[in-house]
Structures are given as structure tokens and as C-alpha cells.
C-alpha positions in Angstrom: -26.9 -10.1 13.4 -25.1 -9.4 10.1 -24.2 -12.9 8.4 -21.9 -11.1 6.4 -19.7 -8.7 8.1 -19.9 -5.2 6.3 -17.7 -3.2 8.9 -14.0 -2.9 8.3 -13.0 -4.3 12.0 -15.6 -7.0 11.6 -14.6 -7.9 8.1 -10.8 -7.9 9.0 -11.4 -10.2 12.2 -13.3 -12.6 9.7 -10.7 -12.7 6.9 -7.4 -12.9 9.1 -8.2 -16.1 10.3 -7.9 -17.6 7.1 -4.3 -16.9 6.2 -3.1 -17.4 9.7 -4.4 -20.8 10.5 -4.1 -21.6 6.6 -0.5 -21.2 6.2 0.3 -23.4 9.4 -2.0 -26.4 7.4 -0.2 -25.8 4.2 3.2 -26.2 5.6 2.0 -29.2 7.6 0.8 -30.7 4.2 3.9 -29.6 2.6 6.2 -31.4 5.2 3.9 -34.4 5.2 4.2 -34.7 1.3 7.9 -34.5 1.4 8.1 -37.3 4.0 5.6 -39.4 2.4 6.8 -38.4 -1.2 3.5 -37.8 -2.4 3.2 -35.6 -5.5 -0.5 -35.2 -5.0 -0.2 -33.9 -1.4 2.3 -31.3 -2.5 0.5 -30.0 -5.3 -2.5 -29.9 -2.7 -0.2 -27.7 -0.4 0.8 -25.5 -3.2 -2.8 -24.7 -4.3 -3.6 -24.1 -0.9 -0.5 -21.6 -0.6 -1.7 -20.0 -3.7 -5.3 -19.4 -2.5 -4.1 -17.8 0.7 -1.5 -15.6 -1.3 -4.7 -14.3 -3.0 -6.6 -14.0 0.2 -3.9 -11.8 1.6 -5.0 -8.9 -0.7 -8.6 -8.5 0.8 -7.4 -9.5 4.2 -4.9 -6.5 4.1 -7.5 -4.0 2.6 -9.9 -4.8 5.2 -7.1 -4.3 7.9 -6.7 -0.5 6.4 -10.5 -0.2 6.5 -10.5 -1.4 10.4 -7.9 1.3 11.1 -9.9 3.8 9.7 -12.8 2.8 11.7 -11.5 2.5 15.3 -8.4 5.1 14.9 -8.8 7.9 17.2 -11.2 5.8 19.4 -10.5 6.1 23.3 -8.0 3.5 24.7 -7.1 2.7 21.3 -3.3 3.4 20.7 -2.4 5.1 17.4 1.2 3.8 17.9 0.2 0.4 18.1 -2.2 0.3 15.2 0.9 1.6 13.0 3.2 -1.0 14.2 0.4 -3.9 13.3 0.0 -2.0 10.2 4.0 -2.4 9.3 4.1 -5.8 10.6 0.9 -6.8 8.2 2.4 -5.1 5.4 5.7 -7.5 5.6 3.6 -10.6 6.1 1.5 -9.6 2.9 4.6 -9.3 0.9 5.9 -12.7 1.7 2.3 -14.5 1.7 2.5 -13.1 -2.0 5.7 -14.1 -2.8 5.0 -17.6 -1.4 1.6 -17.6 -3.3 3.7 -16.8 -6.5 6.2 -19.3 -6.4 3.5 -22.0 -5.5 1.8 -20.9 -8.9 4.9 -21.3 -10.6 5.7 -24.8 -9.2 2.2 -25.7 -10.1 2.5 -24.5 -13.7 6.0 -25.9 -13.9 4.6 -29.1 -12.8 2.0 -29.3 -15.4 4.6 -28.7 -18.3 7.2 -31.6 -16.6 5.2 -33.9 -15.0 8.2 -35.5 -13.6 9.5 -32.5 -11.7 11.1 -33.6 -8.3 9.3 -32.7 -5.2 12.5 -31.3 -3.8 13.1 -28.7 -7.0 14.2 -25.3 -6.1 10.9 -23.8 -6.4 9.5 -26.6 -3.9 12.2 -25.5 -1.5 11.6 -21.8 -1.8 8.0 -22.1 -1.2 8.7 -24.1 2.0 11.2 -21.4 3.0 9.2 -18.5 2.3 5.9 -20.3 3.9 8.0 -20.6 7.0 9.1 -17.0 6.9 5.5 -15.8 6.3 4.2 -17.9 9.4 6.8 -16.0 11.8 5.8 -12.6 10.3 2.0 -13.4 10.6 2.7 -14.4 14.2 4.4 -11.0 14.9 1.6 -9.3 13.1 -1.2 -11.1 14.9 0.4 -10.7 18.3 0.7 -6.9 17.7 -2.9 -6.8 16.5 -4.3 -8.7 19.7 -3.1 -5.8 21.7 -4.8 -3.3 19.9 -8.5 -4.1 21.3 -7.0 -5.9 24.4 -5.0 -3.7 26.3 -5.5 -5.8 29.3 -3.1 -8.4 28.1 -0.3 -5.9 27.6 0.1 -2.2 27.5 1.3 -0.4 24.1 4.3 0.6 25.5 5.4 -3.0 26.6 4.8 -4.3 22.9 6.4 -1.1 21.2 9.6 -1.4 23.6 10.2 -5.0 22.1 12.4 -3.4 19.4 9.7 -3.9 16.8 10.7 -1.9 13.6 8.2 0.5 12.1 7.7 3.1 9.7 7.2 0.8 6.7 3.9 1.8 5.7 4.7 5.7 6.2 7.9 5.3 4.3 5.9 3.9 1.3 3.4 6.6 1.6 5.7 9.6 1.5 7.4 7.8 -1.4 4.2 7.9 -3.4 3.0 11.4 -2.3 6.3 13.5 -2.2 7.4 12.4 -5.6 5.4 14.2 -8.4 6.6 11.4 -10.9 5.6 8.4 -8.9 2.0 8.5 -9.3 1.9 8.9 -13.0 4.6 6.4 -13.4 2.8 3.9 -11.6 -0.5 4.5 -13.1 1.3 4.0 -16.8 2.9 0.6 -15.2 -0.8 -0.2 -13.8 -2.3 0.1 -17.1 0.2 -1.9 -18.9 0.1 -4.6 -16.6 -3.5 -5.0 -16.9 -3.3 -4.7 -20.6 -0.9 -7.5 -20.5 -2.9 -9.6 -18.0 -6.1 -9.1 -19.8 -4.6 -10.1 -23.0 -3.3 -13.5 -21.7 -6.8 -14.2 -20.2 -8.5 -13.6 -23.5 -6.3 -15.5 -25.4 -6.3 -18.5 -22.8 -10.3 -18.4 -22.7 -10.9 -17.8 -26.2 -9.1 -21.0 -27.0 -11.4 -22.9 -24.6 -14.3 -21.1 -26.1 -13.3 -22.4 -29.5 -11.4 -19.6 -31.2 -8.1 -20.9 -32.9 -9.4 -24.4 -32.4 -6.7 -26.1 -34.2 -4.1 -25.2 -32.0 -3.4 -27.1 -28.8 -4.4 -25.4 -25.5 -0.4 -26.4 -24.3 0.5 -23.4 -26.7 -1.5 -21.2 -24.8 -0.8 -22.4 -21.2 2.8 -21.5 -22.0 1.6 -17.7 -22.1 0.1 -17.7 -18.6 3.2 -16.6 -16.8 3.2 -13.3 -18.7 -0.3 -13.2 -17.4 1.1 -13.6 -13.9 3.6 -10.7 -14.6 0.8 -8.5 -15.8 -1.2 -9.4 -12.4 1.7 -8.7 -10.4 2.3 -5.3 -12.0 -1.1 -4.4 -10.8 -1.2 -5.6 -7.7 2.4 -3.9 -6.5 1.4 -0.6 -8.4 -2.3 -1.0 -6.7 -1.0 -1.4 -3.2 1.0 1.5 -3.7 -2.0 3.8 -4.7 -4.0 2.1 -1.8 -1.0 2.6 0.8 -0.7 6.3 -0.2 -4.5 7.1 -0.1 -6.1 4.4 1.8 -8.6 6.6 3.6 -10.3 7.6 0.4 -10.2 4.0 -1.4 -11.8 2.4 1.5 -14.8 4.7 1.4 -15.3 4.1 -2.5 -18.4 2.1 -3.0 -16.6 0.6 -6.4 -13.6 -0.6 -4.7 -14.5 -3.3 -3.0 -16.3 -5.1 -5.9 -12.9 -4.3 -7.9 -11.1 -6.4 -5.1 -13.7 -9.0 -5.0 -13.7 -9.8 -8.9 -9.7 -9.4 -9.0 -9.3 -11.9 -6.2 -12.1 -14.5 -7.6 -10.8 -13.9 -11.3 -7.2 -14.6 -10.2 -8.8 -18.0 -8.5 -10.4 -18.8 -11.9 -7.2 -18.7 -13.7 -5.9 -21.5 -11.4 -8.4 -23.5 -13.2 -6.6 -23.3 -16.4 -3.3 -23.5 -14.8 -3.7 -27.2 -13.1 -7.0 -28.9 -14.3 -6.8 -31.5 -16.9 -10.3 -29.8 -18.8 -8.1 -27.3 -20.5 -4.8 -29.0 -20.6 -6.1 -32.2 -22.5 -7.4 -29.9 -25.4 -5.1 -31.1 -28.6 -5.4 -29.5 -31.9 -9.0 -29.6 -33.1 -10.4 -30.5 -29.7 -13.5 -28.8 -28.4 -13.7 -27.9 -24.8 -16.0 -29.5 -22.3 -19.1 -27.5 -21.0 -17.4 -27.0 -17.6 -14.6 -25.5 -19.2 -16.3 -23.0 -21.3 -18.2 -21.9 -18.4 -15.2 -21.1 -16.5 -13.6 -19.4 -19.5 -17.0 -17.1 -19.9 -16.8 -16.5 -16.1 -13.5 -15.6 -16.4 -13.9 -12.9 -18.9 -16.6 -11.5 -17.1 -14.8 -11.0 -13.8 -11.6 -9.7 -15.5 -13.8 -7.2 -17.4 -15.5 -6.3 -14.3 -12.1 -5.6 -12.8 -11.5 -3.0 -15.6 -14.7 -1.5 -15.5 -14.7 -1.0 -11.6 -11.4 0.2 -11.9 -12.2 2.8 -14.4 -14.8 4.1 -12.6 -13.4 4.5 -9.2 -12.9 8.3 -9.4 -16.3 8.7 -10.1 -17.4 6.8 -7.3 -16.3 9.7 -4.8 -16.3 8.9 -1.0 -19.0 6.4 -0.9 -21.5 9.0 0.5 
């Protein structure tokens, strides 16, 4: 038995439990923090929302891999798979938005420690979190019927008035417009340049470059890095949805996604932890912060390298 599943269906089953259960825990922590007026508990829930938003990326991608692995199998409804994929796409979008709002709240709290726990961002995080939970419940319900027709036929599920066709619409929009792919390629590279540029500025300060400048000045640039990251994720997801079968077969695609996810988590360290934030003009960073800075540069460099090499990986054969 594999300790770490390598097949799409098994990996997806493993991963999709984390956002499903995690969002319930994050909402519970958030509500408890509001009731107890506990800022530490609220920040913990925001970090959890953020991590779940990042985990949504490999979870959705593993779902597409699972689709290509089981589609066409006897007793597996293709229509049901399509409905599940459409529902999952909507849940992925809202979980990603919740994660972004959580990051902004954490970044803003660091710069404004007295920020109210009932700020607009906090209310938005809670609202989007609840909507995400409802959407994931719907996606999970449909997904459960794919391999377990005994709990309800595909016709019964699809007759419930569930909207579908979102994934097909995105795919058609990319493939049927000759300008779409090159335009998004250009935006993708600009987003990577922006994100990686901010990562370099922040991490090189921690490593000792421009030591006379306090870290708070570089911390102010992090939202630009988030913007670059979002541009990359959005355009990358358009690419992936339009040609998911080829991407999931590429040997270099999983390492890129893993590095992208872990690299994004590493940025959280420089967003909220005191090791970097406390660096004033002329201060040298502690060893732990320097290790994190070096690791972050390596991870994001790996994302660029594997992304550039994707066309040369073929179909994984």
C-alpha cells in the first residue's frame, strides 16, 4: 500500500478532506474569536483560512487528474463528473477569495495592530467562508455519488436543478478565441515577474541586502506580490481548465504546483511573524529568518524553472 498516493483519484480523496473539514474548523474558530473578543484566536482562524485557500489549488488539480483517470469507466456517469467539476470550480473560486481576504486582514493587522476584529475585511472573510462551506457541501455531495451510485442515481442528482457548464464555458472561451492564450501567457509572465520581484526584495533584505532600511518598508510591498500571485493563479487556471488532460500528464507539472503552494506558504512567514517585522534600520535578521528567506527564493526559482520546462516534458511518458 502506498503511504503517499500517486494516482489522481486516491490523491484527490486525500486532499479534499482538508478544505472540507478545515473550513468548518476555521469558521468555528472565527465565531468563537468574535464572541470571546480574542484577537489571537481570530488571527489563528485567518491563518487557517489562508492555508486552506492555498490548498484549494492542488485539491482542484488532483480532481481533474481523478476525472481523467476514471472517466469512461463502466457505471461512472460522465454527466455527474462534469457537474461535480463545475461545483468544485465555484467552491475553489470562493475558497481562494476567502484565503486572499484573510491574507489582507493579516497584513493589515500587522501594520495596524489596533484594527477592530469587526472590520470590513473580517466580516467579508466570515461571509465568504460561509458561502464556501455551502458550495463545498454541494460539490462533495455530487462527488459522493460518482463512485457510490447506490446512494442515488445520476439522474436524481442532476434533476435537482444544479447548474452546470461552467468548466466547458471556460474551456471554450480559451480555445475558441485566438487571442486568449497569448494574451494570458503575457499576463502570466508579468504576474510572475511582479511576484518574484517582490519575493526577491523582501527576502534579500532579510539576508542582509539594504540592511539600513527597516523591514516594514519592504513589508508594504507584499500586496503587490499577492497581486502577481493572483494573476499567475487566474491565468494558470485558465490554461489548466482548457487543457487539463495534457497538464496532468506532464511530469514537471506536479513539482511546479507543490513548489508554488509551499512557496506561497513561506511568504506567510514574512507577513505575520515577528522575526522579520522587528528588523529596524541596521538590524541583522536571525538565522531562522535567513533560512526561510533562502528557502523561499529556492522555491520560487523552482516554480519558474519547472514552469519554463513544461513544454519539454511531453505527456509524462
